[in-house]
C-alpha positions as CSV (number, residue, x, y, z in Angstrom):
1,M,28.3,-50.4,-6.2
2,S,27.1,-50.8,-2.7
3,I,25.1,-47.9,-1.2
4,N,23.8,-47.8,2.4
5,R,20.5,-46.3,3.5
6,R,22.2,-43.1,4.8
7,E,23.9,-42.4,1.5
8,F,20.7,-43.1,-0.4
9,L,18.7,-40.6,1.7
10,K,21.4,-38.0,1.2
11,V,21.3,-38.4,-2.6
12,A,17.5,-38.5,-2.7
13,G,17.2,-35.4,-0.6
14,V,19.7,-33.4,-2.7
15,S,18.0,-34.6,-5.9
16,T,14.6,-33.5,-4.6
17,I,15.9,-30.1,-3.6
18,L,17.6,-29.6,-7.0
19,G,14.5,-30.9,-8.8
20,I,12.2,-28.4,-7.0
21,G,14.6,-25.6,-7.6
22,G,14.9,-26.4,-11.3
23,V,11.1,-26.5,-11.8
24,S,10.7,-23.1,-10.1
25,A,13.6,-21.7,-12.2
26,V,11.9,-22.9,-15.4
27,N,8.5,-21.5,-14.3
28,S,10.0,-18.1,-13.6
29,L,11.7,-18.0,-17.0
30,R,8.5,-19.1,-18.7
31,N,6.5,-16.3,-17.1
32,R,9.0,-13.5,-17.9
33,V,7.5,-10.5,-19.6
34,E,9.6,-8.5,-22.0
35,A,9.6,-4.7,-21.7
36,S,8.3,-4.3,-25.2
37,Q,5.1,-6.2,-24.1
38,I,4.2,-3.6,-21.5
39,S,2.5,-0.3,-22.5
40,P,1.1,2.6,-20.6
41,S,-2.5,2.6,-19.6
42,P,-4.8,4.2,-22.2
43,E,-6.3,6.2,-19.3
44,A,-2.9,7.7,-18.3
45,L,-2.8,11.4,-18.2
46,V,-0.6,13.3,-20.6
47,A,0.6,16.7,-19.6
48,K,3.6,19.0,-19.5
49,R,5.9,18.9,-16.5
50,R,6.2,22.1,-14.6
51,A,8.5,23.3,-11.9
52,M,8.4,26.0,-9.3
53,V,11.2,27.7,-7.5
54,V,10.7,29.0,-4.0
55,D,13.1,31.8,-2.9
56,M,13.7,30.7,0.7
57,S,15.6,34.0,1.4
58,K,12.2,35.8,1.3
59,F,11.0,33.9,4.4
60,K,11.9,35.7,7.6
61,S,9.5,34.3,10.2
62,E,7.4,31.2,11.0
63,E,4.4,33.2,10.0
64,D,5.7,33.6,6.4
65,Y,5.9,29.9,6.0
66,Q,2.5,29.3,7.4
67,R,0.9,32.0,5.2
68,C,2.3,30.4,2.1
69,I,1.2,26.9,3.1
70,D,-2.3,28.1,4.0
71,A,-2.7,30.0,0.7
72,C,-1.7,26.9,-1.3
73,H,-4.0,24.6,0.6
74,R,-6.9,27.1,0.4
75,V,-6.4,27.6,-3.4
76,H,-6.2,23.9,-4.1
77,N,-9.0,23.0,-1.6
78,V,-6.8,20.6,0.4
79,P,-8.8,19.3,3.4
80,L,-7.5,19.8,6.9
81,I,-7.3,16.4,8.6
82,T,-5.8,16.7,12.2
83,D,-7.0,13.5,13.9
84,N,-4.3,11.3,12.5
85,P,-1.0,12.6,11.1
86,K,-0.8,9.5,8.8
87,H,-4.0,10.7,7.0
88,E,-2.8,14.3,6.6
89,I,-2.9,15.6,3.1
90,K,-0.3,18.2,2.1
91,W,0.6,19.9,-1.1
92,L,3.1,22.3,0.5
93,W,4.8,21.8,3.9
94,K,7.9,22.6,5.9
95,E,10.8,20.2,6.4
96,T,14.4,20.4,7.6
97,Y,17.2,20.3,5.1
98,E,18.0,16.7,6.0
99,H,14.5,15.5,5.2
100,A,13.9,17.8,2.2
101,F,17.2,16.8,0.5
102,P,18.2,13.3,1.7
103,G,21.7,12.3,0.7
104,N,22.7,15.8,-0.5
105,E,24.6,16.9,2.6
106,D,28.3,17.6,2.1
107,E,31.2,19.1,3.9
108,Y,30.7,22.5,2.4
109,L,27.1,22.9,3.6
110,S,26.9,25.6,6.3
111,E,25.4,24.8,9.6
112,E,22.9,27.6,9.2
113,I,21.5,25.9,6.1
114,K,21.3,22.5,7.8
115,H,18.9,23.9,10.4
116,L,16.7,26.1,8.3
117,P,13.2,24.9,7.3
118,F,12.5,24.4,3.6
119,L,9.2,24.4,1.8
120,V,8.6,21.0,0.2
121,L,6.0,20.6,-2.6
122,C,4.1,17.7,-3.9
123,N,6.0,16.3,-6.9
124,H,2.9,15.8,-9.0
125,C,4.3,12.6,-10.6
126,D,3.7,11.4,-14.2
127,N,0.6,9.2,-14.0
128,P,0.4,9.3,-10.2
129,S,-1.7,6.6,-8.5
130,C,-2.7,9.0,-5.7
131,V,-4.9,11.0,-8.1
132,R,-7.5,8.3,-8.3
133,V,-8.2,8.6,-4.5
134,C,-7.3,12.2,-3.9
135,P,-10.2,14.1,-2.3
136,T,-9.0,17.4,-4.0
137,K,-9.0,15.7,-7.4
138,A,-5.4,16.7,-7.9
């Protein structure tokens, strides 16, 4: 079998690429962790989940929303940070339907509802990472 330089370089290049890909595939399989090997952190909080319903029909004016938001932030000692919106801390705030319920719009939703503001609450996740850095010690 006679092989020229060009054919040799093609075969060598493809072999090298396949060899590197094969090594990385083997390494990724070797480092795979099974779900049974992962357990929750011993410092994880254990608590009951609670929910709250806000009757939006009771809100008649902008002042009603703001009074509710202010009361929540006052009770929970949420700091007022106004210099940078990215650093703002909120437990309760106002959003449009589109932002409060993404992906839930349908053809039967009235136009009035689409443009009403809704109160949005912090979801207080299971084992939230934000608690460790929260200035209110949520």
